[in-house]
C-alpha positions in Angstrom: 0.0 0.0 0.0 1.2 3.5 -0.8 -0.1 6.9 0.2 -0.5 9.9 -2.0 -0.5 12.4 1.0 1.6 10.7 3.7 2.2 14.0 5.5 -1.3 13.7 7.0 0.0 10.9 9.3 1.5 13.7 11.4 -2.0 14.4 12.5 -1.9 11.1 14.4 0.7 12.5 16.8 -1.8 14.9 18.5 -4.5 12.2 18.3 -2.2 9.8 20.2 -1.3 12.5 22.8 -5.0 13.2 23.2 -5.7 9.5 23.8 -3.0 9.2 26.4 -4.3 12.4 28.2 -7.8 11.1 28.2 -6.8 7.8 29.8 -4.7 9.6 32.5 -7.6 12.0 33.3 -10.0 9.0 33.7 -7.6 7.3 36.1 -7.0 10.5 38.0 -10.7 10.9 38.5 -11.2 7.3 39.8 -8.3 7.8 42.2 -9.8 11.0 43.6 -13.2 9.3 44.1 -11.5 6.4 45.8 -9.8 8.7 48.3 -13.1 10.3 49.1 -14.7 6.9 49.5 -17.4 8.1 47.1 -17.3 5.5 44.4 -20.3 3.5 45.7 -22.3 6.7 46.2 -21.6 7.8 42.6 -22.7 4.4 41.3 -26.0 4.7 43.2 -26.7 8.2 42.1 -25.8 7.4 38.5 -27.3 3.9 38.1 -29.2 5.0 35.0 -26.0 6.2 33.2 -24.7 3.8 30.6 -21.1 3.9 31.6 -20.0 1.0 29.4 -21.7 2.7 26.4 -19.9 6.0 27.2 -16.6 4.2 27.3 -17.3 2.6 23.9 -18.4 6.0 22.5 -15.0 7.5 23.6 -13.1 4.7 21.9 -15.2 4.9 18.7 -14.4 8.7 18.5 -10.7 7.8 18.4 -11.3 5.1 15.9 -13.3 7.5 13.6 -10.6 10.1 13.8 -7.9 7.6 13.1 -9.6 6.3 9.9 -10.4 9.9 8.8 -6.6 10.7 8.9 -5.8 7.5 7.0 -8.4 8.5 4.4 -6.9 12.0 4.1 -3.5 10.4 3.4 -5.1 8.9 0.3 -4.2 5.2 0.4 -3.4 3.6 -2.9 -3.2 0.0 -4.0 -3.6 -1.7 -7.3 -3.1 0.2 -10.5 -5.0 1.5 -13.5 -4.1 3.0 -16.9 -5.5 6.5 -17.5 -5.4 8.7 -20.6 -4.1 12.1 -19.7 -4.8 15.1 -21.9 -3.6 18.6 -21.2 -5.2 21.5 -23.1 -4.2 25.2 -23.1 -2.4 28.0 -24.9 1.3 28.9 -25.4 2.3 32.1 -23.7 5.6 33.9 -24.1 6.1 36.6 -21.6 8.4 39.4 -22.9 9.9 41.4 -20.0 11.8 44.7 -20.3 14.8 44.7 -17.9 16.4 47.9 -19.2 17.5 50.6 -16.8 14.3 52.6 -17.4 12.4 49.8 -15.7 14.1 50.7 -12.4 12.2 54.0 -12.3 10.3 54.3 -9.0 6.9 55.5 -10.1 5.9 52.0 -9.0 7.0 50.8 -5.6 9.7 49.6 -5.3 10.2 50.0 -9.1 8.7 49.2 -12.4 10.6 46.0 -12.8 9.7 44.6 -9.4 6.0 45.4 -10.1 6.2 43.7 -13.5 7.7 40.5 -12.0 5.0 40.5 -9.4 2.3 40.6 -12.1 4.0 37.8 -14.0 3.9 35.7 -10.8 0.2 36.5 -10.4 -0.4 35.4 -14.0 1.3 32.0 -13.3 -0.9 31.6 -10.3 -4.0 31.9 -12.5 -2.8 30.1 -15.7 -2.2 26.6 -14.6 -2.5 24.1 -17.4 -1.0 26.4 -20.0 2.6 26.7 -20.9 4.6 29.8 -20.3 8.1 31.0 -21.4 10.1 34.1 -20.6 12.1 36.4 -22.8 14.2 39.1 -21.2 15.4 42.2 -23.2 17.0 45.5 -23.0 19.5 46.4 -25.8 19.4 42.7 -26.7 17.0 39.8 -26.1 17.3 36.2 -25.0 15.1 33.3 -23.7 15.4 33.2 -20.0 13.4 29.9 -19.9 11.5 28.1 -22.7 7.8 27.1 -22.7 7.1 25.1 -19.6 4.2 24.1 -17.3 6.6 23.9 -14.3 5.8 27.3 -12.9 7.6 26.6 -9.6 10.9 26.4 -11.4 10.0 29.2 -13.7 9.6 31.5 -10.7 13.2 30.9 -9.8 14.4 32.1 -13.2 12.0 35.0 -13.1 13.3 36.2 -9.7 16.8 36.4 -11.2 15.8 38.9 -13.9 17.6 42.2 -13.4 19.2 44.9 -15.6 22.8 43.8 -15.3 22.0 40.4 -16.9 22.3 42.1 -20.3 25.3 44.4 -20.7 24.1 46.1 -23.9 22.0 49.2 -23.0 18.8 50.2 -24.8 15.3 48.8 -25.4 15.0 46.5 -28.4 11.3 45.6 -28.4 11.4 44.5 -32.0 14.2 42.0 -31.4 12.4 40.8 -28.2 9.2 40.0 -30.2 11.3 38.2 -32.9 13.0 36.1 -30.2 9.7 35.3 -28.5 8.2 34.2 -31.9 11.0 31.6 -32.2 10.2 30.3 -28.7 6.8 28.9 -29.7 6.3 25.3 -30.7 5.5 25.5 -34.4 4.5 21.8 -34.5 1.5 22.3 -32.3 -1.7 24.0 -33.4 -2.2 25.8 -30.2 -3.1 29.4 -29.8 0.1 31.5 -29.3 0.1 34.5 -27.1 2.7 37.1 -26.1 2.5 39.3 -23.0 4.8 42.3 -23.4 5.6 44.2 -20.1 7.6 47.4 -20.7 7.5 51.1 -20.5 7.3 51.2 -24.3 10.4 53.3 -24.9 12.0 51.7 -28.0 15.4 52.6 -29.2 16.2 50.0 -31.8 14.4 48.2 -34.7 11.0 48.6 -36.3 8.5 47.6 -33.6 5.4 47.7 -35.8 7.1 45.5 -38.4 7.9 42.9 -35.8 4.3 43.1 -34.5 2.9 42.6 -38.0 5.2 39.5 -38.5 3.7 38.1 -35.3 0.2 38.9 -36.4 0.8 37.1 -39.7 1.5 33.9 -37.7 -1.7 34.3 -35.7 0.2 35.4 -32.5 -1.8 37.7 -30.2 0.2 40.3 -28.3 -1.1 41.8 -25.1 0.9 44.8 -23.8 1.2 46.2 -20.3 2.7 49.6 -20.0 4.6 50.6 -16.8 5.3 54.2 -15.9 3.8 57.6 -16.6 3.7 59.7 -19.7 4.9 62.6 -17.5 8.3 61.0 -17.0 10.3 59.7 -14.1 14.1 59.9 -13.4 16.1 56.7 -13.5 17.9 55.9 -10.2 21.6 54.8 -10.3 23.3 52.5 -7.8 26.8 51.6 -6.9 28.2 48.0 -6.8 26.8 47.5 -3.3 23.3 48.6 -4.4 23.4 51.9 -2.7 21.7 54.8 -4.5 24.1 57.3 -6.0 21.6 59.7 -7.7 19.9 59.7 -11.1 21.0 59.0 -14.6 22.3 62.0 -16.5 22.8 62.7 -20.2 25.9 64.1 -21.8 24.9 67.6 -20.9 24.5 66.7 -17.2 20.7 66.8 -17.4 18.6 64.2 -15.6 17.3 61.6 -18.0 13.5 61.2 -17.7 11.9 57.9 -18.8 8.3 58.2 -20.2 5.6 55.6 -20.8 5.1 55.3 -24.6 1.4 54.2 -24.7 0.9 54.9 -28.4 3.5 52.3 -29.4 2.1 49.7 -27.1 -1.5 50.3 -28.2 -0.4 49.9 -31.9 1.3 46.6 -31.1 -1.8 45.3 -29.4 -4.2 46.5 -32.1 -2.1 45.0 -34.9 -2.2 41.5 -33.4 -5.7 41.4 -32.0 -4.6 41.9 -28.5 -5.3 44.5 -25.8 -3.2 47.3 -24.2 -3.3 47.8 -20.4 -1.7 50.5 -18.4 -0.3 49.0 -15.2 -1.8 50.3 -12.0 -0.5 49.8 -8.4 -3.1 47.3 -7.4 -2.5 45.1 -10.5 -6.1 44.8 -11.5 -5.1 44.6 -15.2 -3.7 41.1 -14.5 -7.2 39.8 -13.7 -8.6 41.2 -17.0 -5.7 39.8 -18.9 -6.1 36.3 -17.4 -9.8 36.4 -18.2 -9.0 37.4 -21.8 -6.5 34.5 -22.2 -9.0 32.2 -20.6 -11.5 32.9 -23.4 -9.1 31.9 -26.1 -9.7 28.5 -27.7 -7.5 25.9 -26.2 -5.8 23.0 -28.0 -4.2 19.7 -27.0 -0.7 20.4 -25.6 0.1 17.0 -24.3 -1.5 13.5 -24.2 -0.2 10.3 -22.7 -1.2 7.1 -21.0 -0.2 7.0 -17.4 -0.3 4.2 -14.8 -1.7 5.4 -11.5 -2.5 3.8 -8.2 -6.1 3.3 -7.4 -7.6 5.5 -4.7 -8.9 3.5 -1.8 -9.7 6.3 0.7 -13.4 5.5 0.4 -13.0 2.3 2.5 -11.4 4.0 5.4 -13.8 6.9 5.3 -16.7 4.4 5.3 -15.2 2.8 8.5 -15.1 6.3 10.1 -18.7 7.0 9.1 -19.8 3.7 10.5 -18.1 4.4 13.8 -19.9 7.8 14.0 -23.2 6.1 13.3 -22.6 3.5 16.1 -21.8 6.4 18.4 -25.2 7.9 17.7 -26.9 4.6 18.3 -25.4 3.9 21.7 -27.7 5.4 24.4 -26.4 7.6 27.2 -28.9 6.1 29.6 -29.8 2.4 30.3 -33.3 1.0 29.9 -35.7 2.5 32.5 -36.7 -1.0 33.7 -33.1 -1.9 34.2 -32.6 1.4 36.0 -35.5 0.6 38.4 -34.0 -2.9 39.1 -30.7 -1.2 39.8 -32.3 1.1 42.3 -34.0 -1.7 44.1 -30.7 -3.7 44.3 -28.9 -0.6 45.6 -31.6 0.0 48.3 -31.5 -3.7 49.3 -27.7 -3.6 49.8 -28.1 -0.4 51.9 
């Protein structure tokens, strides 16, 4: 026999301790009554109480709890072959990690907020496959399409500006790299989610978006920042702030949200543009939009699995509870009367 959730057996430890405590308290009670010489008096006064039944009720409570714990541990024995099919869409997340994403119009900064939104997407897109492309002046695949979101989060957490030494914001290249990350052999709906401030310094973004649209790829864009602009903080090797980025003339560089470009990308590909807000409500809308897309088979296989047998143990627990309800707390009135007569005769 195997168990799918063996960790539930830890629940037996407090159950065992409770049982030991119950026995000790009963013995202590009997000892106190014996010292007072009151055992016979208690028996006379409680002749109608079904003491044996109560003892069995207490035992059955522990039996029921024990079998409930075993049922929760999901016992398995025997095996069966099941056909497993996973349906979903392919999602390539394209994340801007350029210096401008360190602007602090989101707390703690744009990049941290974008990473949090990707994590929230993962929490709500189980069953689909998701990959990640990072870009600034160049672009590369941080991790390919995967349904293992736990591992994906580790790679997502590592995303930071210094990963790519080339400065700039190459959105067009990032879209092209993401397109290559899709599985062309599967007829699944392919989606990109572009998270950036929209400032593009290299390549023809709309041409890249049109190429994606020609392949049926939908691009949703999320813009971080403000059109009014925000300075870009600078840090030393220890991560301490040293001021703000300056241009050649010594003027503070301001990074602006380019909503027009992001709207055009979304419109060209049949997607939607969202401006990021502090509470991240746009993620819920985005997840709902992706959820409406037609899914396709992403994986199918035959798998041998153990047969769940928790029902048998749960049935024993239920039977124990039924018996508890059937055991009376009081003995038959006739027997009670006989018991009283015997008690009076002895006295």
